[in-house]
C-alpha positions, 0 to 999 in steps of 0.5 A, a space after each residue: 559136301 555141305 553140312 548143316 553147320 554154321 561158319 563164323 569167320 573173323 574178325 579180320 583185323 589186318 591190312 586190307 590187301 591181305 584181307 583180299 588175298 589171304 582171307 576172303 577168298 579162303 572164307 568164300 571157298 570154306 563157306 561152300 561146306 556150311 549151310 550158313 556163314 557169318 563174317 566179321 570185318 571192318 564196316 567198309 569191307 561188307 561189299 567183299 562178302 555180299 555174294 556168299 555171306 548170310 550175315 555180316 557183322 561190322 567190327 572196328 578193332 582197336 590196337 596198333 598198325 594193321 600188319 599183314 593178317 593181324 593188328 598189333 596188340 589185338 588178340 583175335 580169339 578174344 575179339 571173336 568171343 566178344 563179338 559173338 557174345 555182344 551180337 548174341 550169336 548162338 553157337 553149338 556143336 555145329 558151329 565152327 569159329 574161324 579166326 584169321 591166321 596164315 593160310 599157306 605161305 602168303 604172298 608166295 602161295 599161288 591162288 591155285 594151291 590147296 591149303 589145309 584148314 582144319 579137316 578141309 583142303 581149300 583153294 581160295 575162290 575169288 570174286 570179280 568186283 565192280 559193275 561190268 558196264 560201269 560208266 567211264 567217268 575217269 581216265 585214270 585213278 591215283 592212290 596216293 599212299 600217305 601212311 604213317 607206317 613206312 612213311 619214307 615210302 610215300 611219294 610227295 605231292 610234287 611227284 604226283 603233280 608231275 605224273 598228273 601233267 605227264 598223263 595229259 592236262 585233258 585227262 580226268 583223274 581221281 584220287 581213291 583211298 581214305 582221307 586218313 591214309 591217302 592223299 589228294 593232288 590239285 587238279 584231280 577229283 577227291 574220291 576218297 572215303 567212298 564206299 567199297 562198292 562205289 570204289 570198285 565201280 569207279 575203278 571198273 570204268 577207268 583206263 588204268 590205276 596208278 600207285 605204289 604197292 597198297 591195298 587199293 592196287 590189289 583191289 584193282 586186280 580184283 576189278 580186272 582193270 590195268 594198273 601200274 604199281 611201283 615197289 621193291 622185289 615181290 613182283 610175283 605177288 602182283 603178277 602171279 600169286 595174287 592175280 587170279 583173273 590175270 589182270 594186266 599189270 605193269 609192275 615197276 621195281 627198278 627204282 623201288 618206292 622212290 621211282 620218278 614220275 618220268 620213269 613211270 610215265 615212260 614205262 606206261 607209254 611203252 607198255 600201252 604202245 602209245 
C-alpha cells in the first residue's frame, strides 16, 4: 500500500554491478510503497532510475576502491546527511532515509527471494534496459577489463586481438566501458565513456558481448542480450540469481580469469551452433 511518505535512497558508492543487482531493483520495489522517491548515485547511473524515481541527485563519492556495495573509506550515513543538507531536501516524520547495505545474501540471494527492509518484505523489481528496436551497428562488443584492483585478472591486449581475429575480420566490434577502467584494442571502435543509455542501446543492437566478470557484463543481462563471461566459480550469480530475464549466457570458468582466446572462441562456436 502506497503511503504519502518520501523515500530517499543512497548514496550508492559501491561497484556498478552490485548497484544493478543488490540495490536498484530493491529501491524500485520499495518505491512502490511511497508517494515520492529520491535516488542518490553517481551521475552516469541516472538512467537506471528514470522509470520510477521522482528526483535523481548525482553524487560522486571520494574514497578508496569500490568493493561490492561499499567504497573503502566512505561513511554512507554521513555522506547521505551531507547530500540532504547540500540539496536542501526537506525531511520530516514521513521521510525514510535508506542507505546501501547488504540486502539478503548477495550474490547468493535469488531475485525471487523476499528480503526484509525495515517493516517491508520486498522482492527486487528489475527493468529491461535499451531500446527494443535498437539499430544493429555492431556484431560484437568487448569489455576489456583494465582495473587496478586485481590487475592480475586483466587480459593483455594481445589476447583481445586474437579473439577479435577469431571472430572474423569482417565483423564490426566495439569496446565499451570507461577509459579509466576499460581498454581498447586496435581494429575495434572506441565506445568507452558513452552515456549509460547509449551503452544499453548499443548492447541491445549487437549479437553478443564478450568479457570477464564485470559490471558491464551484468548490465548486458539486463539488456536481454547474449553474453560470454569468463571468471572463477560463482556461475550461479550470472546464470540464475542475477539473471531475472533469463538472458542467454555462456559462463566459462574452467580456465578462470586467464582463459585463452581459442578456448573462448571454440566454446562460443559450440554454444551458438556455428
